[in-house]
N, C-alpha and C positions, 0 to 999 in steps of 0.2 A: 758312274752315273746313277746306278741303282741305289747306292748308299746316300748320295746327295738327295735323290727323290724321297728316300725314307726320312731323311732329316727334315726336309721341308714339309712333309706330311700333307701335301695338297692333293686334290683329286688326280692331277697329272702334273709332272714337272717335265718341261720340254727343253731339249738341248739342240743348239744350232751348230751344225757341222758342215765341213766342206762336202759338196756333192760327189758321189762316186759314179754318177752317170753324166755324160756330156750334155744331155738335154735338160739338165736341172741347174738351178742357180745355187740352192742350198739344200742340205739334207737335214731333216728334223727327226729326232728320236724322242719319244715320250714314255715316261714310266709312272706307274702308280706307287703309292707308299709300300706296297708289298713287292715291288720290283718287277711287276708284270709290264712288258712293253705293249703299248696300244697303238693301233694303226687306224687308217682312215683319214681322209682330208675333210676340211671344213668344220673341225671342232674348235671350241673356244681356246684350247691350248695352242693350236697351230696359228689361229688368227692372232692371238696375243704375241706369239713369237715374231710374226711378220710385222705387227704394229710396232714392236720394240725395234726391229731392224730399221724400219722407216724413221721412227722418232729419233733414233740414235745417229742418223745420218749414214747408215751403212748401205743405203741403196740410192741409186741415181733415179730421181723422180722428176717428171715434168708435170705441167698442168693437165688435168684430165686423167684418164687411166694409163698406168704403166704396167705392162704385163710381165709376170715372172713365172717360173716353174719350180715347184717344191718336190723333193724326193722324200717319200715316206716308205720305208722298207725298200722293195725293189721297184715300186711304181712311182710314176711322175704325174703330178696334177697341176693344172694351170690355175693361176690366180691373177687378180688385177687390184692394184692399189690406186685409189683415187685421191688426187690432191688438187686444191684450188688456191691459187695465189700463195703458195708455200705452206698451206695448212692442210693437214691430213683430214680427209673426209670419211672414207670407209674402205674396207677391204671386201672383195667378193672372191669366194673360193668355190671352184667347181668340184662336185663330188662325182662318184660313179653313177651310172644309170641304175635306177631302182630295180632290185630283184626281190620278188616275194617268195618267202620260204614257208615253213610249216605253220599251220594253225594249231592253237591250243584249245582243245575241246573240254578238258576237265575243269570247268569253271568253279566247281566246289573246292578243289585243291588250290586253285589260283586265288580264290577269295580268302581262304584260310591263310595262305602264305602272305597275303597283303594285309591281314587283319580286318577284312571286310566281310559282308554277307554276299552270297552269290548274286542276289538281286541288284547289288551295287555295280556289277559289271554289265556294261551295255553292249554285249556281243550281238544283240539283235539289231543294233545300229550299224556296226562295222566289226569285222572279225578280229579276235585276238590273234595276231599273226606276227611272225618274224619277217622283217623287211630290212634290206641292206642297201645303202648307197656307199659302201666301203667298209662299214662295220654293221654286223647283223644284230638288231635289237628286237625284243618282243614288245609290240605295241598293244597296250591294254586300254580299251575305252571304258571310262567310268561314268556312272549315271549323272553326277553333278560335281561341282567344285567342292562342295562340303564333304563329299565322300573322298575326293582326292586328298583333302587336307587331313582326313582321319586315318589315312593309311599309315600303318606301323608294321613294316615287313618283318617276317621271320627269315633271317638271312639264309639259314640252312635249307628251309623248305623252298624258298625262291631260287636258290642255287640249283637245287635238284630239278625244278621245273624248267629252268633255263637250259640246263644241260640236256634235258629230254627233247626239247624242240630246236636246239641249236642256236639259241640266242645268247649274246654276250651280256647285255644289260636289259633292264625292264623300264620302258617309258610309259607311264600311266598318264592319262589325259582325259579331260572333259571338254565339251564344246560350249561351255558357258563361262568364258574367261572374265577376269576382273578388269583388265586394262582395256581401254577403248581401242578399237582398230585391230585387236588380236582375234585369232580364230580358235585357239586352243589354250588350255590351262594345264600345265604338265609338271610332273616330277620324275626324276630319274634315279634308279637304284641299280647298282652293279656289284653284287656280291661275288661274281666270278673273278673279279680283279681287285677286290678289296675296297670298293668305293661304296660307302654307306648311302650317301646321297650327294648329288652333284647339282650346283645351282644353275649351270648352263651347259647344254650338251648339243653341239651342232651336229654331231654324227648320229644323234637320235632325232633331232628336229627335222633333218632332211628326209629320212624315211617316213616320218609321220606326215609331213606335207604331201609327199608323193602318194601315200596311202589314202589320205583324205581326198585327193584329186581323183585317184583311181576308182573310189567308191562314190563319187558324186557329192561329197560333203564339202568340197571347196572347189573354186574355179582356178584354172591355171593362172599363174602370175605370181605376185609376191604374197606369201602367207606368213603371218606373224604368230609366234608361239610365246606365251608367257611361261616362265619357269623360275624357280628359286624363291618364290614369294614366301613359302613356309619357312625358309631359312633366313628370311629378312634380307635377301640379296636378289631382288627381282631383276630378271633379265628378259629382254624382248629380243627374240631370235628371228631374224628375217630370212626366209627361205624362198628362193625363186624356183618355180616348177614350170617347165615349158617343153612340151613334146618329148617327154622322157629325160630331159636334162634337169639336173638338180644342182643348185648352188646355194651357199650360205653367205650372208653378208653381215657386217657389223663394224663396230668401232672398239677401240681399246683405250686404256688409261695406264700409264706407267706410274705405279703407286710407291715403289721403293727400288733402291739399287744398292748393291754391295759387292763384296769380293770374297772369294774363298782362298785360303792358303792351303795348298795341297802338298 
């Protein structure tokens, strides 16, 4: 699986396997091009895997929501696939309850690692903090969208800072999004597992939405995050936050198919 992930060279390559727990329908394993296995539910990789299972007729679906359980590592997470008159509508995946971790106070070092000035970081609005809903990421508020677009991270410096605070990846965001109806404009960098930049990261959008609600910058309900615009692959990630519960929803498109001879 790691060799195949390296060959595809995508942010993550996900494999659908028989579940090893009785309370799960399928087990998913995801790897980066460097062979690092990644965990956490509600990422674009797991959503895409379930969209393919549904589109390929591998699941029994009725109209409205049909509920399943996915095993990731040793944990099991619920999800629902919505279908209307035989047409796939959306997938909703539950993440873990948000857990706030360490804050990063060395804004000068962080700004240097991101290729910015210290004043570009809006830590006076909301803290630079590690938050997890299954995967722990450092959330970094940026003053405006223009500064988000200017970010050019130094992978080694950012790697060291993430290790220092216990974050896997770095989710930078501003609160002046480009797309109507969205709350935040974001980019994701993860040098700890070899991802230079990711166009859509559900495991980071979930923590961000919970973080914004916790600090009064967004209301509970559906929060939309714009990501991937600087890569020319704009994604709108929908996150539901309600009483400590976080879920990510979206749609997928099957763009190619093929077979490996092993």
